[in-house]
PAZA-921185 format. One record per residue (C-alpha): residue number from 1; residue in one letter; x, y, z. Coordinates in Angstrom, 3 decimals. Example, Ala and Ser with C-alpha at 12.3 -4.5 7.8 and 13.67 -1.06 7.14 Angstrom:
BEGIN
   i aa       px       py       pz
   1  A   12.300   -4.500    7.800
   2  S   13.670   -1.060    7.140
//
This chain:
BEGIN
   i aa       px       py       pz
   1  M   10.002   13.355   -2.390
   2  D   11.743   16.679   -2.632
   3  N    9.040   18.852   -4.570
   4  E    7.049   20.652   -2.019
   5  L    4.752   21.349   -4.784
   6  L    3.270   18.756   -7.009
   7  T    1.429   20.133  -10.478
   8  P    0.802   17.203  -12.360
   9  E    1.293   17.146  -16.352
  10  D   -1.530   14.379  -16.121
  11  M   -3.396   12.315  -13.531
  12  E   -4.192    8.832  -13.850
  13  G   -5.294    6.252  -11.502
  14  D   -8.808    5.188   -9.751
  15  E  -10.068    6.345   -6.513
  16  N   -7.937    5.438   -4.415
  17  T   -4.735    5.764   -5.930
  18  L   -2.789    9.146   -7.844
  19  V    0.166    8.966  -10.349
  20  L    1.602   12.467  -10.417
  21  H    4.510   13.458  -11.662
  22  D    7.103   15.924  -10.278
  23  D    8.828   18.680  -12.015
  24  E   11.475   16.679  -13.595
  25  G    9.151   14.583  -15.199
  26  N    9.299   11.587  -12.386
  27  E    5.948    9.184  -11.967
  28  I    5.021    8.684   -8.189
  29  T    2.264    6.591   -7.302
  30  L    0.380    7.228   -4.416
  31  E   -2.413    5.446   -2.067
  32  I   -5.158    7.100   -1.170
  33  L   -5.655    5.773    2.467
  34  V   -8.155    8.088    3.691
  35  S   -9.435   11.622    2.510
  36  R  -10.874   14.503    4.555
  37  Q  -12.572   17.793    2.964
  38  D  -11.715   20.977    5.126
  39  G  -12.897   24.128    3.598
  40  N  -11.842   24.759   -0.142
  41  A   -8.730   22.126    0.091
  42  T   -9.240   17.960    0.371
  43  Y   -6.308   16.619    2.483
  44  A   -5.137   13.236    1.825
  45  L   -3.123   10.445    3.816
  46  T   -0.929    8.655    1.383
  47  V    1.761    6.036    0.730
  48  D    4.219    6.286   -2.190
  49  E    4.420    2.846   -3.706
  50  A    7.553    2.748   -4.637
  51  D    8.872    3.228   -0.892
  52  S    6.386    3.232    1.678
  53  E    6.545    6.516    2.455
  54  V    3.899    8.222    3.726
  55  V    2.562   11.465    2.295
  56  L    0.139   14.095    3.442
  57  L   -1.519   15.749    0.517
  58  K   -2.969   19.122   -0.124
  59  C   -5.138   19.177   -2.653
  60  I   -7.052   22.397   -4.155
  61  E   -8.748   22.882   -7.405
  62  E   -7.092   26.288   -9.326
  63  D   -8.425   27.508  -12.674
  64  E   -9.925   23.913  -13.453
  65  D   -6.199   22.021  -12.333
  66  M   -5.566   20.148   -9.249
  67  I   -3.079   21.723   -7.535
  68  F   -1.110   18.776   -4.592
  69  E    1.162   20.129   -1.891
  70  I    3.234   18.162    0.686
  71  V    2.287   18.621    3.816
  72  D    5.367   18.129    5.914
  73  D    6.139   20.138    9.374
  74  E    7.562   23.315    7.384
  75  H    4.175   23.058    5.869
  76  E    1.901   26.099    7.571
  77  D   -1.048   23.471    8.035
  78  F    0.731   20.571    9.094
  79  D   -0.640   20.835   12.813
  80  R   -3.814   21.089   11.522
  81  V   -3.507   18.313    9.377
  82  F   -1.369   15.622   11.464
  83  E   -4.403   16.147   14.142
  84  M   -6.932   15.598   11.571
  85  F   -5.524   12.711   10.580
  86  K   -4.002   11.183   13.600
  87  K   -6.454    8.408   14.311
  88  D   -5.911    7.290   10.973
  89  F   -2.148    6.793   11.406
  90  E   -3.223    4.341   14.103
  91  A   -6.059    2.935   12.130
  92  H   -3.942    2.251    9.276
  93  G   -0.896    1.024   11.702
  94  I    1.299    3.977   10.922
  95  E    3.490    4.457   13.788
  96  V    4.181    8.848   14.092
  97  E    7.795    7.766   14.035
  98  D    7.755    6.455   10.462
  99  L    6.720    9.924    9.207
 100  E    9.232   12.066    8.390
 101  L    9.269   15.106   10.562
 102  D   12.603   17.243   10.221
//
């Protein structure tokens, strides 16, 4: 998943699954492990069902649309969000080495 900003044409799924489409129209299915509200954003610890990649998302509602940003090590909220989910990584058996921290 190379796109930092995901703006889905449509969003499907249940409360534990998000189906998003990237800029090229590729479908990305993410399982939501846990989410947390912080200010006007919701952050989610997710796993890409296709390749088991762990993905941190920032979700913001903007003009009746949901905007999804991937929170990677270059994102301005990364350190705070990483700390927010630190115990959840352990609870779900996710080792920090498994995260792609370039």
